[in-house]
N, CA, C and O atoms as a DFTB+ gen file, in Angstrom:
356 C
 N C O
     1  1       0.840      -1.158       0.000
     2  2       0.000       0.000       0.000
     3  2       0.900       1.242       0.000
     4  3       1.738       1.393       0.890
     5  1       0.737       2.138      -0.994
     6  2       1.609       3.309      -1.059
     7  2       1.277       4.306       0.052
     8  3       0.127       4.449       0.468
     9  1       2.301       4.971       0.504
    10  2       2.135       5.958       1.565
    11  2       1.874       7.317       0.933
    12  3       2.593       7.732       0.024
    13  1       0.865       7.995       1.405
    14  2       0.522       9.304       0.877
    15  2       1.540      10.332       1.372
    16  3       1.840      10.368       2.565
    17  1       2.076      11.170       0.478
    18  2       3.044      12.168       0.921
    19  2       2.417      13.297       1.727
    20  3       3.110      13.983       2.478
    21  1       1.104      13.496       1.575
    22  2       0.431      14.554       2.317
    23  2      -0.132      14.005       3.622
    24  3      -0.694      12.910       3.648
    25  1       0.018      14.764       4.707
    26  2      -0.599      14.306       5.960
    27  2      -2.110      14.380       5.861
    28  3      -2.660      15.091       5.020
    29  1      -2.768      13.642       6.727
    30  2      -4.230      13.687       6.708
    31  2      -4.688      15.091       7.071
    32  3      -4.126      15.727       7.962
    33  1      -5.695      15.559       6.386
    34  2      -6.142      16.947       6.544
    35  2      -6.595      17.274       7.966
    36  3      -6.177      18.306       8.489
    37  1      -7.436      16.447       8.632
    38  2      -7.883      16.828       9.978
    39  2      -6.733      16.895      10.987
    40  3      -6.673      17.825      11.791
    41  1      -5.823      15.922      10.953
    42  2      -4.706      15.945      11.891
    43  2      -3.797      17.125      11.605
    44  3      -3.352      17.806      12.529
    45  1      -3.519      17.371      10.343
    46  2      -2.667      18.483       9.955
    47  2      -3.294      19.807      10.389
    48  3      -2.602      20.683      10.908
    49  1      -4.592      19.951      10.176
    50  2      -5.288      21.177      10.573
    51  2      -5.244      21.352      12.083
    52  3      -5.051      22.463      12.577
    53  1      -5.421      20.262      12.816
    54  2      -5.413      20.310      14.271
    55  2      -4.035      20.738      14.785
    56  3      -3.935      21.610      15.649
    57  1      -2.998      20.135      14.264
    58  2      -1.636      20.452      14.702
    59  2      -1.280      21.888      14.345
    60  3      -0.713      22.607      15.168
    61  1      -1.603      22.310      13.138
    62  2      -1.255      23.658      12.710
    63  2      -2.053      24.723      13.477
    64  3      -1.538      25.813      13.724
    65  1      -3.285      24.423      13.850
    66  2      -4.069      25.372      14.637
    67  2      -3.412      25.617      15.987
    68  3      -3.270      26.762      16.415
    69  1      -3.013      24.542      16.656
    70  2      -2.385      24.703      17.961
    71  2      -0.979      25.267      17.845
    72  3      -0.543      26.009      18.725
    73  1      -0.260      24.932      16.780
    74  2       1.070      25.504      16.581
    75  2       0.984      27.015      16.372
    76  3       1.816      27.763      16.885
    77  1      -0.009      27.456      15.632
    78  2      -0.181      28.892      15.423
    79  2      -0.601      29.585      16.715
    80  3      -0.156      30.697      17.000
    81  1      -1.455      28.931      17.495
    82  2      -1.929      29.544      18.740
    83  2      -0.800      29.696      19.752
    84  3      -0.742      30.693      20.471
    85  1       0.081      28.732      19.811
    86  2       1.194      28.796      20.761
    87  2       2.386      29.526      20.150
    88  3       3.097      30.248      20.849
    89  1       2.604      29.346      18.872
    90  2       3.788      29.897      18.227
    91  2       3.764      31.385      18.007
    92  3       4.807      32.036      18.081
    93  1       2.591      31.948      17.735
    94  2       2.560      33.382      17.435
    95  2       2.985      34.239      18.628
    96  3       3.793      35.148      18.436
    97  1       2.493      34.007      19.847
    98  2       2.998      34.828      20.952
    99  2       4.476      34.559      21.243
   100  3       5.206      35.456      21.665
   101  1       4.905      33.326      21.017
   102  2       6.305      32.986      21.279
   103  2       7.232      33.718      20.324
   104  3       8.240      34.284      20.748
   105  1       6.905      33.714      19.050
   106  2       7.744      34.394      18.061
   107  2       7.719      35.898      18.289
   108  3       8.757      36.555      18.213
   109  1       6.543      36.445      18.566
   110  2       6.446      37.883      18.811
   111  2       7.197      38.245      20.090
   112  3       7.836      39.295      20.148
   113  1       7.132      37.398      21.115
   114  2       7.849      37.670      22.365
   115  2       9.357      37.620      22.157
   116  3      10.097      38.332      22.836
   117  1       9.820      36.792      21.231
   118  2      11.256      36.750      20.945
   119  2      11.712      38.052      20.300
   120  3      12.846      38.485      20.509
   121  1      10.849      38.671      19.527
   122  2      11.190      39.939      18.877
   123  2      11.029      41.102      19.850
   124  3      11.928      41.929      19.995
   125  1       9.881      41.157      20.512
   126  2       9.593      42.234      21.454
   127  2       8.776      41.640      22.606
   128  3       7.607      41.309      22.410
   129  1       9.356      41.497      23.796
   130  2       8.644      40.830      24.901
   131  2       7.309      41.479      25.271
   132  3       6.340      40.768      25.538
   133  1       7.239      42.781      25.292
   134  2       5.989      43.443      25.660
   135  2       4.897      43.150      24.633
   136  3       3.753      42.887      25.003
   137  1       5.237      43.194      23.377
   138  2       4.269      42.896      22.325
   139  2       3.843      41.423      22.382
   140  3       2.694      41.098      22.083
   141  1       4.761      40.543      22.763
   142  2       4.417      39.126      22.934
   143  2       3.378      38.926      24.018
   144  3       2.462      38.119      23.866
   145  1       3.518      39.661      25.119
   146  2       2.525      39.566      26.190
   147  2       1.172      40.107      25.737
   148  3       0.127      39.564      26.096
   149  1       1.198      41.167      24.955
   150  2      -0.052      41.740      24.448
   151  2      -0.766      40.723      23.558
   152  3      -1.978      40.543      23.681
   153  1      -0.032      40.057      22.666
   154  2      -0.630      39.043      21.788
   155  2      -1.167      37.881      22.619
   156  3      -2.249      37.370      22.331
   157  1      -0.435      37.460      23.635
   158  2      -0.884      36.370      24.499
   159  2      -2.173      36.745      25.231
   160  3      -3.090      35.929      25.317
   161  1      -2.252      37.954      25.752
   162  2      -3.455      38.394      26.463
   163  2      -4.640      38.454      25.508
   164  3      -5.751      38.076      25.879
   165  1      -4.419      38.927      24.278
   166  2      -5.502      38.980      23.295
   167  2      -6.011      37.573      22.995
   168  3      -7.221      37.361      22.916
   169  1      -5.109      36.614      22.828
   170  2      -5.535      35.231      22.576
   171  2      -6.311      34.667      23.763
   172  3      -7.323      33.991      23.574
   173  1      -5.854      34.933      24.967
   174  2      -6.569      34.437      26.148
   175  2      -7.950      35.061      26.273
   176  3      -8.906      34.382      26.649
   177  1      -8.063      36.347      25.962
   178  2      -9.372      37.003      25.999
   179  2     -10.304      36.376      24.974
   180  3     -11.486      36.182      25.255
   181  1      -9.791      36.053      23.788
   182  2     -10.625      35.390      22.772
   183  2     -11.103      34.023      23.243
   184  3     -12.266      33.670      23.045
   185  1     -10.218      33.256      23.865
   186  2     -10.605      31.930      24.359
   187  2     -11.680      32.059      25.436
   188  3     -12.667      31.324      25.421
   189  1     -11.492      32.988      26.365
   190  2     -12.490      33.181      27.423
   191  2     -13.814      33.639      26.824
   192  3     -14.877      33.194      27.256
   193  1     -13.756      34.530      25.826
   194  2     -14.991      35.005      25.195
   195  2     -15.729      33.867      24.504
   196  3     -16.957      33.807      24.570
   197  1     -15.014      32.965      23.845
   198  2     -15.654      31.840      23.170
   199  2     -16.296      30.899      24.193
   200  3     -17.422      30.441      23.996
   201  1     -15.591      30.615      25.270
   202  2     -16.133      29.714      26.286
   203  2     -17.353      30.341      26.973
   204  3     -18.357      29.661      27.182
   205  1     -17.275      31.614      27.320
   206  2     -18.414      32.275      27.964
   207  2     -19.602      32.336      27.011
   208  3     -20.745      32.150      27.430
   209  1     -19.340      32.596      25.728
   210  2     -20.421      32.611      24.742
   211  2     -21.058      31.233      24.618
   212  3     -22.280      31.118      24.526
   213  1     -20.234      30.188      24.617
   214  2     -20.772      28.833      24.517
   215  2     -21.635      28.495      25.721
   216  3     -22.630      27.782      25.593
   217  1     -21.261      29.001      26.887
   218  2     -22.007      28.654      28.097
   219  2     -23.245      29.521      28.318
   220  3     -24.285      29.012      28.736
   221  1     -23.148      30.818      28.044
   222  2     -24.214      31.731      28.440
   223  2     -24.883      32.452      27.277
   224  3     -25.772      33.270      27.513
   225  1     -24.499      32.188      26.042
   226  2     -25.097      32.873      24.903
   227  2     -26.469      32.327      24.562
   228  3     -26.942      31.361      25.162
   229  1     -27.103      32.967      23.580
   230  2     -28.382      32.458      23.104
   231  2     -28.158      31.098      22.449
   232  3     -27.018      30.699      22.209
   233  1     -29.242      30.392      22.162
   234  2     -29.100      29.040      21.620
   235  2     -28.321      29.029      20.306
   236  3     -27.452      28.180      20.113
   237  1     -28.619      29.949      19.416
   238  2     -27.953      29.965      18.117
   239  2     -26.477      30.345      18.252
   240  3     -25.619      29.704      17.646
   241  1     -26.179      31.357      19.024
   242  2     -24.797      31.791      19.207
   243  2     -24.011      30.730      19.973
   244  3     -22.850      30.465      19.661
   245  1     -24.642      30.130      20.966
   246  2     -23.993      29.081      21.737
   247  2     -23.639      27.888      20.849
   248  3     -22.559      27.313      20.984
   249  1     -24.535      27.519      19.953
   250  2     -24.270      26.408      19.036
   251  2     -23.073      26.720      18.137
   252  3     -22.252      25.843      17.868
   253  1     -22.977      27.949      17.682
   254  2     -21.837      28.337      16.840
   255  2     -20.536      28.284      17.629
   256  3     -19.511      27.857      17.099
   257  1     -20.563      28.710      18.882
   258  2     -19.354      28.663      19.709
   259  2     -18.936      27.215      19.955
   260  3     -17.748      26.895      19.908
   261  1     -19.913      26.334      20.220
   262  2     -19.573      24.929      20.416
   263  2     -19.030      24.303      19.129
   264  3     -18.145      23.450      19.190
   265  1     -19.540      24.710      17.977
   266  2     -18.995      24.212      16.713
   267  2     -17.556      24.654      16.534
   268  3     -16.727      23.876      16.060
   269  1     -17.242      25.887      16.904
   270  2     -15.873      26.374      16.808
   271  2     -14.957      25.596      17.748
   272  3     -13.832      25.256      17.381
   273  1     -15.432      25.316      18.950
   274  2     -14.634      24.538      19.897
   275  2     -14.405      23.131      19.363
   276  3     -13.295      22.607      19.462
   277  1     -15.450      22.507      18.793
   278  2     -15.281      21.169      18.210
   279  2     -14.290      21.202      17.058
   280  3     -13.503      20.269      16.895
   281  1     -14.315      22.254      16.260
   282  2     -13.375      22.393      15.150
   283  2     -11.942      22.485      15.667
   284  3     -11.041      21.862      15.106
   285  1     -11.724      23.251      16.726
   286  2     -10.379      23.418      17.264
   287  2      -9.841      22.129      17.886
   288  3      -8.638      21.871      17.838
   289  1     -10.724      21.327      18.466
   290  2     -10.295      20.077      19.077
   291  2     -10.431      18.879      18.143
   292  3     -10.234      17.737      18.558
   293  1     -10.769      19.143      16.876
   294  2     -10.843      18.101      15.850
   295  2     -11.846      17.016      16.223
   296  3     -11.558      15.827      16.085
   297  1     -13.003      17.414      16.687
   298  2     -14.086      16.479      17.038
   299  2     -15.147      16.495      15.958
   300  3     -15.344      17.504      15.279
   301  1     -15.829      15.372      15.803
   302  2     -16.919      15.300      14.828
   303  2     -18.151      16.010      15.345
   304  3     -18.333      16.211      16.546
   305  1     -18.987      16.380      14.396
   306  2     -20.283      16.954      14.749
   307  2     -21.156      15.847      15.340
   308  3     -21.130      14.722      14.843
   309  1     -21.920      16.136      16.378
   310  2     -22.827      15.122      16.892
   311  2     -23.960      14.897      15.903
   312  3     -24.253      15.769      15.084
   313  1     -24.594      13.744      15.973
   314  2     -25.720      13.502      15.054
   315  2     -26.842      14.501      15.317
   316  3     -27.081      14.917      16.451
   317  1     -27.519      14.870      14.241
   318  2     -28.596      15.846      14.373
   319  2     -29.817      15.199      15.010
   320  3     -30.048      13.999      14.861
   321  1     -30.586      15.999      15.713
   322  2     -31.818      15.508      16.330
   323  2     -32.913      15.480      15.279
   324  3     -32.996      16.365      14.428
   325  1     -33.729      14.484      15.346
   326  2     -34.877      14.407      14.443
   327  2     -36.099      14.944      15.159
   328  3     -36.288      14.720      16.354
   329  1     -36.921      15.651      14.415
   330  2     -38.122      16.246      15.009
   331  2     -39.091      15.179      15.500
   332  3     -39.839      15.413      16.449
   333  1     -39.086      14.010      14.864
   334  2     -40.031      12.968      15.260
   335  2     -39.596      12.296      16.574
   336  3     -40.432      11.741      17.287
   337  1     -38.323      12.341      16.892
   338  2     -37.869      11.696      18.116
   339  2     -38.151      12.575      19.334
   340  3     -38.699      12.109      20.333
   341  1     -37.769      13.854      19.241
   342  2     -37.981      14.772      20.356
   343  2     -38.742      15.998      19.880
   344  3     -38.150      16.910      19.303
   345  1     -40.021      16.028      20.111
   346  2     -40.771      17.224      19.694
   347  2     -40.384      18.417      20.575
   348  3     -40.053      18.240      21.747
   349  1     -40.426      19.617      20.020
   350  2     -40.099      20.802      20.829
   351  2     -41.124      21.014      21.922
   352  3     -42.299      20.694      21.746
   353  1     -40.691      21.547      23.041
   354  2     -41.578      21.754      24.196
   355  2     -42.071      23.166      24.238
   356  3     -42.828      23.530      25.138
């Protein structure tokens, strides 16, 4: 079985997402430490905003935040609910 020269897309995307998240403040801090801290704080504020939105946002906004979190952690979408199984209350 031949080996594909390209890495699998989901794993590659997952690794590159985390490398960019950790690498950007590190590289900026190597150039200018104060600017590196500013970039790190901005990233942390974004993460907190996404988590708070997922927990306390409206249903539609919360669903979008959870989809973004699943994308970052390389998780599959859960199966969709069928209207016949659970009618709305």
